[in-house]
C-alpha positions in Angstrom: 109.7 132.2 133.6 106.8 131.9 131.1 103.4 130.9 132.5 102.4 127.2 131.3 99.1 127.6 129.4 96.6 124.8 131.0 95.8 121.9 129.0 92.4 121.9 130.6 88.8 122.8 130.1 88.9 121.3 126.2 85.9 119.0 125.2 86.8 115.6 124.6 84.4 113.8 122.8 82.6 113.7 119.7 79.7 116.1 119.2 77.2 113.0 119.7 79.0 112.1 123.3 79.4 108.6 123.6 76.7 107.2 120.4 79.3 105.8 118.8 81.7 103.0 118.9 84.6 104.8 121.2 87.7 102.5 122.1 91.1 103.9 123.4 93.9 103.2 125.8 95.1 104.4 129.0 98.0 103.4 131.9 96.5 101.9 134.2 98.0 101.9 137.9 98.9 98.4 139.6 95.6 97.0 141.0 95.1 93.7 142.8 97.5 91.0 141.3 97.7 93.1 138.1 101.1 95.6 137.6 100.4 99.0 136.4 100.1 98.8 132.6 98.6 99.7 129.3 94.9 98.9 128.9 92.2 98.8 126.0 89.5 100.6 127.2 85.7 101.4 126.0 84.3 104.6 126.3 80.7 104.5 127.2 78.1 106.5 128.6 78.5 105.2 132.2 82.7 106.0 132.0 85.4 104.4 130.7 86.0 100.0 130.8 88.7 98.0 130.3 88.4 95.6 127.7 91.8 94.1 127.9 90.5 90.6 128.6 88.7 90.2 125.5 91.6 92.3 123.4 94.7 92.8 124.8 95.7 95.1 122.5 94.5 97.5 120.1 96.3 95.3 117.1 94.1 92.4 118.4 90.7 94.5 118.2 92.0 95.3 114.8 92.5 91.7 113.5 88.9 90.7 114.6 86.1 90.6 111.5 83.7 93.0 113.1 85.5 95.7 115.5 83.0 97.4 116.5 80.7 94.5 117.1 83.5 93.5 119.8 84.0 96.7 121.5 80.1 96.9 121.9 80.0 93.1 123.6 82.8 93.7 125.7 83.0 93.5 129.4 85.2 94.7 131.8 85.7 96.6 134.8 84.8 100.2 135.2 88.2 102.2 136.3 86.4 105.4 136.2 84.4 108.4 134.9 85.8 109.8 131.6 86.1 113.4 132.7 88.1 112.3 135.9 90.4 110.0 133.6 91.0 113.6 131.8 91.8 115.7 134.5 94.7 113.6 135.5 96.1 113.0 131.9 96.6 117.2 131.9 97.3 117.7 135.4 100.7 119.5 135.9 101.5 116.6 138.1 99.3 113.8 137.6 98.5 110.9 140.1 100.2 107.8 139.9 96.9 106.1 141.4 94.7 106.8 139.1 94.6 106.3 135.1 96.1 108.4 132.2 94.9 108.8 128.4 97.6 107.4 126.7 97.3 107.2 122.3 94.4 104.8 121.2 97.1 102.7 119.0 100.1 100.6 120.0 101.6 97.7 117.5 100.4 99.1 114.2 102.9 100.7 111.8 102.2 104.4 111.5 102.4 105.8 108.3 101.4 109.1 106.9 100.2 110.4 103.1 101.9 113.4 101.8 101.0 116.0 99.4 97.5 114.9 99.5 95.8 118.7 99.2 96.7 121.1 96.5 97.6 123.8 99.5 100.1 121.7 101.1 101.7 120.7 97.8 102.1 124.3 97.1 103.3 124.5 100.5 106.3 121.5 100.0 106.9 123.3 96.7 107.6 126.6 98.5 109.7 124.9 101.4 112.0 123.4 98.4 112.3 126.2 96.2 113.0 128.2 99.6 115.8 125.9 100.4 114.0 125.9 103.9 114.7 129.8 104.5 111.1 130.8 105.7 111.9 134.6 104.9 112.3 133.4 101.2 108.6 131.8 101.5 106.2 134.9 100.2 108.0 135.1 97.6 108.5 131.8 96.4 104.8 131.5 96.9 104.2 134.5 94.6 106.6 133.0 91.8 104.9 129.2 91.9 101.9 130.5 91.4 102.6 132.8 88.2 104.6 129.3 86.7 101.5 126.8 87.4 98.5 129.3 86.7 94.6 127.9 87.2 93.6 125.6 89.4 95.9 123.1 90.3 93.3 121.3 92.7 91.4 120.3 89.9 94.0 118.2 88.4 93.6 114.9 89.1 96.3 112.7 90.3 97.7 110.6 87.3 95.6 111.9 84.6 96.7 113.0 81.4 95.6 116.3 82.6 98.2 115.8 85.0 100.7 114.7 82.6 99.9 117.7 80.3 100.6 119.6 83.5 103.6 117.8 84.3 105.3 118.3 81.2 104.5 121.8 80.8 106.3 122.5 84.0 109.0 120.8 83.0 109.7 122.9 80.0 109.4 125.5 82.5 112.0 124.6 84.9 109.7 123.8 87.9 109.1 120.1 88.0 109.5 118.5 91.7 109.9 115.7 93.5 106.9 117.4 95.2 104.8 117.5 92.1 105.7 113.9 91.3 103.5 112.6 94.5 101.1 115.4 94.5 99.3 114.9 90.6 101.4 111.8 90.0 100.4 108.2 89.6 102.0 107.3 93.5 100.9 108.7 96.3 103.8 109.6 98.9 103.6 107.1 101.7 106.1 107.4 104.5 106.6 105.9 107.9 105.7 108.7 110.6 106.9 106.4 113.5 107.5 103.2 114.8 104.8 101.2 117.0 104.2 102.3 120.2 105.9 105.6 120.0 102.7 108.2 119.4 101.8 110.4 122.1 98.0 111.0 123.2 95.5 113.4 124.4 97.3 116.0 126.8 101.0 114.9 126.2 103.5 117.2 125.0 104.7 116.8 121.3 108.2 117.6 120.2 110.5 120.0 118.1 113.9 119.5 117.4 115.8 122.6 119.2 117.6 122.8 115.2 114.9 123.5 113.7 113.6 127.4 113.2 110.0 126.6 110.9 108.1 124.2 112.3 104.1 123.5 112.5 101.2 121.2 113.5 99.6 119.2 110.6 96.3 118.6 111.5 95.0 115.2 110.2 92.5 112.6 110.3 94.1 109.2 110.7 92.5 106.2 109.4 92.3 102.7 111.4 93.1 99.9 108.9 93.1 96.0 109.5 95.4 93.7 108.6 93.8 92.9 105.5 93.5 96.4 104.4 90.2 97.5 105.7 89.2 100.9 106.9 87.6 100.3 110.0 87.6 103.6 111.9 89.7 106.7 112.2 91.0 109.2 114.4 92.8 112.5 114.9 96.6 113.4 114.4 99.0 116.0 114.5 101.7 115.2 112.1 104.6 117.3 113.5 106.5 118.9 110.7 109.6 120.5 110.5 109.6 122.4 107.4 112.9 123.9 107.1 114.6 120.8 107.4 112.2 119.1 105.4 112.6 121.7 103.0 116.5 121.3 102.8 116.2 118.2 101.0 113.7 115.3 101.0 116.5 113.2 101.9 115.9 114.5 105.8 112.5 113.4 105.8 112.9 111.0 108.3 114.5 113.9 110.7 112.3 116.6 109.7 109.1 113.9 110.7 110.5 111.2 113.3 111.1 112.6 116.3 110.3 112.3 119.9 106.9 113.1 121.1 106.6 114.5 117.3 103.3 111.6 116.5 100.1 112.5 118.2 97.3 110.5 117.8 93.8 110.7 119.6 91.6 111.2 121.8 90.2 107.8 120.7 89.5 105.3 117.8 86.0 105.6 116.3 85.0 102.2 114.7 82.5 102.0 111.8 79.5 101.2 113.1 75.7 102.6 112.3 76.5 105.5 113.5 79.7 106.3 111.4 81.0 105.4 108.8 83.7 106.0 105.7 81.3 108.6 104.3 81.9 110.2 107.4 85.0 110.5 106.9 85.1 111.8 103.4 83.1 114.8 104.4 85.0 115.1 107.5 86.4 118.8 108.9 89.1 119.4 110.8 89.8 122.2 113.1 92.9 123.8 114.4 93.3 126.6 117.2 96.9 127.7 118.4 97.2 129.7 121.6 100.9 131.0 122.5 102.2 132.0 126.1 102.6 135.4 123.7 99.1 135.7 123.3 99.4 134.7 120.0 96.2 132.6 118.0 95.8 130.9 115.2 92.5 129.5 113.5 92.4 127.0 110.5 90.3 124.2 109.3 90.7 121.3 106.8 88.0 119.5 104.4 88.9 115.9 103.5 86.4 117.2 100.7 89.1 118.6 99.0 91.7 115.8 99.5 93.0 115.4 95.9 92.8 111.1 96.3 90.3 109.0 98.2 90.6 107.5 101.5 90.4 103.7 100.1 93.3 105.2 97.4 95.7 105.9 100.1 95.2 102.7 102.0 95.7 100.5 98.5 98.9 102.3 98.1 100.1 101.9 101.7 99.2 98.2 102.2 98.2 95.2 99.9 99.9 92.6 97.7 102.9 94.8 97.8 103.3 95.7 101.7 101.6 94.0 104.3 101.2 94.6 108.0 100.1 92.0 110.1 99.4 94.3 113.5 97.5 96.9 110.8 98.6 99.9 110.3 97.0 103.7 110.8 97.6 106.3 108.0 97.8 110.0 108.6 95.9 111.2 105.5 97.7 114.4 105.0 96.2 118.1 105.6 94.8 121.2 104.1 96.4 123.5 106.8 99.4 125.3 105.8 99.7 128.3 108.2 101.2 131.5 106.8 99.7 134.1 109.1 102.8 135.6 110.6 103.8 136.0 113.9 106.7 138.2 115.4 108.7 140.2 113.0 110.5 139.6 109.6 108.6 138.2 107.4 109.1 134.6 108.1 105.5 134.0 108.8 104.3 131.2 111.4 106.6 129.1 113.4 106.0 126.9 116.5 106.9 128.7 120.2 107.8 126.2 122.8 104.5 125.8 125.1 102.1 126.6 122.5 98.8 124.4 122.4 97.5 123.2 119.8 94.2 121.8 119.9 92.8 120.0 116.8 89.2 118.8 116.7 86.5 117.0 114.4 82.7 117.0 114.9 82.7 113.2 114.9 85.5 112.3 116.3 86.3 115.1 119.2 89.2 116.9 120.1 93.0 116.3 120.5 95.0 118.8 122.5 98.8 118.5 123.4 101.4 121.3 124.7 104.4 122.2 122.5 108.1 121.6 124.0 111.5 120.6 122.1 112.1 116.2 122.2 114.9 116.6 124.4 113.0 118.4 127.0 109.6 115.8 126.9 109.6 112.2 128.6 111.6 110.1 126.2 110.0 107.4 124.4 110.8 104.1 126.8 108.1 101.7 126.9 108.2 99.5 123.6 106.9 96.3 122.3 109.2 94.0 124.1 107.7 95.9 127.3 104.3 95.5 126.3 104.6 91.6 125.8 106.3 91.4 128.9 103.7 93.3 130.9 100.6 92.1 129.2 102.4 88.4 130.2 102.9 89.7 133.8 99.1 90.7 133.7 97.8 87.1 132.5 96.6 88.5 129.4 98.5 86.5 126.8 
């Protein structure tokens, strides 16, 4: 049996530590008259503080006029040092007597924007043209480069130049549904996961066992209030099954929404004097994949190269046409599309069971997860009904 790689030893906090307003969720063991359950926590220099009596859910926090100010003034029990909670979260057998980290979202809709970078646009075209066959990817990539010509990253979505390129590609028989959302006026916005289904720092992320071409998608995840304001951000891994999506866009739900396919964390960093939307706009996201086969891959994504501003993506997600009374979190898409060869056969990169995926951004910290099969990781059992009953039992509703 292959030895598992450890999830321990990865710094979790942003480069400036706890200088910003960091909020998350933990599973807290039973204490006093309270049964075990999820608690909203503030991450401070003196430790991790349960602020559930002020805001029982992240959804309640996002409903406030100034979420960062609410967290700054909220009081609550100190439940431990962050280092101790992290260590228990990533332990091979976490102690049920000590808290563990959860995804820092709860009742929010989990949405994602696709095809928001030129590189990812080309990779979606490759998936489509290759019909989900990874062995054809290299040749399709070369053919598309010749057909498109120039730098597609310079084309502003919805512009006159985009329309001219569209017509030129139609004439060449190269138009695609991915080009429609990549350079057309409408962004691709899809449902990544149901509320309460995302996993957090240290959890296993899942792959279907009938997928053969898979990869992580390291992304910034925007945190949005019910009235459409972006008030913070976190990190996300939009686990993707490239062969399944490539066979048909109608299989997007099966390729994207599975057990453990949405990882978010480690914490939400709310906008305050230390962090703003401009920090999001210029964020860099790095990725490192380490396999039990000694394979290692690194990459990076730079939001300065995104084709649509974060505010435009949010405006196409929430507004007059669609409301989210519990707030929404929105994956912004990725520049990273791994093509490095892993093994023989010219199939490029695909995940192996046991891979460690580390996603990091200087202002947001790090999200680390281990890859496994969807059917082998813990099933999702604690949903919105369970949350409501749990909060009621703890006297928080």
